[in-house]
C-alpha positions as CSV (number, residue, x, y, z in Angstrom):
1,X,-13.3,37.6,14.1
2,X,-13.5,34.1,15.5
3,X,-15.9,31.6,14.0
4,X,-18.1,29.4,16.1
5,X,-18.2,25.6,15.9
6,X,-21.6,25.6,14.3
7,X,-20.4,27.8,11.4
8,X,-17.4,25.5,10.7
9,X,-19.8,22.5,10.5
10,X,-21.5,24.1,7.4
11,X,-18.3,24.0,5.4
12,X,-18.3,21.3,2.8
13,X,-15.8,18.5,3.6
14,X,-15.8,19.3,7.3
15,X,-18.2,16.4,8.0
16,X,-16.4,13.9,10.2
17,X,-18.0,11.0,8.2
18,X,-16.0,12.2,5.2
19,X,-12.7,12.0,7.0
20,X,-10.0,10.3,4.8
21,X,-8.6,8.3,7.7
22,X,-12.0,6.8,8.5
23,X,-12.6,6.0,4.8
24,X,-9.2,4.4,4.5
25,X,-9.8,2.4,7.7
26,X,-13.1,1.1,6.2
27,X,-11.3,0.2,3.0
28,X,-8.7,-1.8,4.8
29,X,-11.3,-3.6,6.8
30,X,-13.3,-4.6,3.7
31,X,-10.0,-5.6,1.9
32,X,-9.1,-7.9,4.9
33,X,-12.6,-9.4,4.9
34,X,-12.4,-10.0,1.1
35,X,-9.0,-11.7,1.2
36,X,-9.4,-13.6,4.4
37,X,-11.4,-16.6,3.0
38,X,-8.9,-17.1,0.1
39,X,-6.0,-16.9,2.5
40,X,-7.7,-19.4,4.8
41,X,-8.3,-21.8,1.9
42,X,-4.6,-21.5,0.8
43,X,-3.3,-22.1,4.3
44,X,-5.7,-25.0,4.8
45,X,-4.3,-26.5,1.6
46,X,-0.8,-26.3,3.0
47,X,-1.9,-27.9,6.3
48,X,-3.7,-30.6,4.3
49,X,-0.6,-31.4,2.3
50,X,1.5,-31.6,5.5
51,X,-1.1,-33.9,7.2
52,X,-1.2,-36.2,4.2
53,X,2.5,-36.9,4.7
54,X,3.7,-35.4,1.4
55,X,7.2,-34.1,1.5
56,X,7.0,-30.8,3.5
57,X,9.0,-29.1,0.8
58,X,5.9,-29.2,-1.4
59,X,3.8,-27.6,1.3
60,X,6.2,-24.8,1.8
61,X,6.8,-24.4,-2.0
62,X,3.2,-23.3,-2.5
63,X,3.1,-21.1,0.6
64,X,5.0,-18.1,-0.9
65,X,2.6,-17.8,-3.9
66,X,-0.4,-18.0,-1.6
67,X,0.9,-15.3,0.6
68,X,2.0,-13.1,-2.3
69,X,-1.4,-13.3,-4.0
70,X,-3.2,-12.6,-0.8
71,X,-1.0,-9.6,-0.1
72,X,-1.5,-8.3,-3.7
73,X,-5.3,-8.8,-3.5
74,X,-5.3,-6.9,-0.1
75,X,-3.4,-4.0,-1.6
76,X,-5.7,-3.8,-4.6
77,X,-8.9,-3.9,-2.6
78,X,-7.6,-1.5,0.1
79,X,-6.8,1.2,-2.4
80,X,-10.2,1.1,-4.1
81,X,-8.8,0.3,-7.6
82,X,-12.2,0.7,-9.3
83,X,-13.1,4.1,-7.8
84,X,-13.7,6.7,-10.5
85,X,-13.6,4.2,-13.4
86,X,-17.3,4.0,-14.1
């Protein structure tokens, strides 16, 4: 016997708002929004060092740690590292 579309909507977990892809997309968006200000400050610092006329090597020496920390923070926030730890 075939089930209708209305009967399948009553099944728990079939709500489109609970879709894992949508929740993951929201997590990635919030992670990007959380990390973006810190990344902007770090890149602004590099630009400021280069404008001041300091040896460009110093500006590019601090660039990898800024990018690494931003990437690490993005991964942590996008995976909801605190979910279920309350």
